[in-house]
C-alpha positions, 0 to 999 in steps of 0.5 A: 537504530536504522543503518541507512545507505544512500544511493544516487549518482548525484553527490549533491542529492546524497549530501542532502539526504545525509543531512536530512536523516543525520538530524534524526537519532533513529537513523545512522548513516551507514554509507553512500554509493554512486551507482547500483553496482556500488550499492550491491557491493556495499550492501554485501559488506555492511549491516544495512537496514535501509537503502534509499536509492535512485532509479536511473544511474550509470553502470547499474540502475536502481531496479537491477540493484534492487533485484540483486540486493533482495536476493541476499539482504532483508534491507528495506529499499525505497526508490526515488525517481523524478520520472513520470514513468509507469514502467520504471515504477512498477518494475521497481516494485516487482524487483523488491522495492517496498515503495517508490516515491518522488524525489523530495525537494528538501530545500522547499520542504517545511520542517513538518513536511520533512518530519512527516517524510522521515516518519514514513521512511522510518516506518517502512524500514522498521517494518522490514526489520520486524519481518526479518525477525519473524522469518527467522523464528522457529516454526510454531512461534506465536505471532501478535495479532495473527494467532487471535486473528485466525480465530475469527474464521475464514468466511465472510457472509454470502449475499448480494453485495453492491460494491467491493471496496478496497483500501491499501497503502505501502505494498498495495500496488502489487497486492491489488494486482494479485487480487484483481487477477484472482477475481474473474472478469465477470465479477458482478459488482464494481470495485472501488479502491483507495490506495495511498499513492504519490501524485506522480504515480496514480495514473501510472498505477491505473495503466499498470493494473489496466494492462495486467488484470482482467478489469477495466481500471480507471481513475474515479471521476466526480459524479461517476456511477460505478459499473460492474466489470470496472475497478475505480481508483481514487485520484491522489490528493482527493478523497473518494466517497460513496453516495446514493442518489435516485437508487444509484450509487455515485462516486464523489471526489472532495477536497476535505482536509487530509485524514490521518495526514492522508488524502485520499483516506480509506476511512473516508471511503469506508465511512461513506460506504457504510452510510450509503450501502448498509449491509451491501458493502464488502470491504477489504483492507490490505497492507499498509502502515498506520491505521487508516481504514480501521474506524471506517471498517467498524462503521461498515460492520455496524451498518451490517456490511462485511470486512476482510483483512489481509494476514500478517505473513503476506503483508509488506506492512501489517499496520492497517490490517492489524488496526482493523483486526484489533478494532474487532471489525475483521470477519475474515483474515486471509493470505493475499493469494486467497482473498480473491477466491474468498470474495468470489465465494461471498458475492452472489451472482444475480 
């Protein structure tokens, strides 16, 4: 059972959250706090697995509280906000929050939306519990999937790739920043990214990555042709697919139904790339829950392209890379801080 602490300066919000999660037998309401300082004190006293916390609060805000709590606790922290603010969103991630979400309007949500919301929160909290267990294992203990993954080797074929495609979800923003910082500005091919992200934060993610990496980062536009030196991110609530027209690649946005309950979907991007690029596609699957990207990665491999997966140890959530590995699509499995160098080595400069 997941012991959860609710932190918000609004008693009404705390009450609504307790009611929402109290209906799910997987969660146990461990307490509530009215500000960040109160949250730190309660986290020290109680055995807390999950903290759902507002960003803006009196006395101590959620960002500072997160920074202090992660210094002594393995609790998963999910931040809620009503702001359209890049600064607070990515400061929260840098402080140790696993996810930043728009504060839900519980009253207007359908039963299926409420259940989907609880499932997402549960997956985040459960993963952090598992990672805490891994942290305390003795050195040399075996790990599911990673041991077998290491046998896949640490190299991807070196050739003239045309596009680098990246799929990511929970924990993805900071992982994307690490990779884009690890690739030189003169990288010879465009980079196209599908990141599962709340509609409030896609433009903020773009600005943050544009400001903190050497690449020109923009939201992809329908009908746009990708250019080298640029990184393009799929807008929230739109699938991004790759097509080829008159010898040139084109990014198209469509309003197809969600895939795996997700929109944009990594599988949509990967599958289209397999068709359009054949062996010229180089794909990376990063941290995230679920299995989005696994089917598309298989298609890329069947078409002759290459696929690299982030390893378990460096993932916030190992779900998506694990699914790709188990599907037999990963040619290389690497720690996050080695992926940039591996990509550079694989792509031949003209």
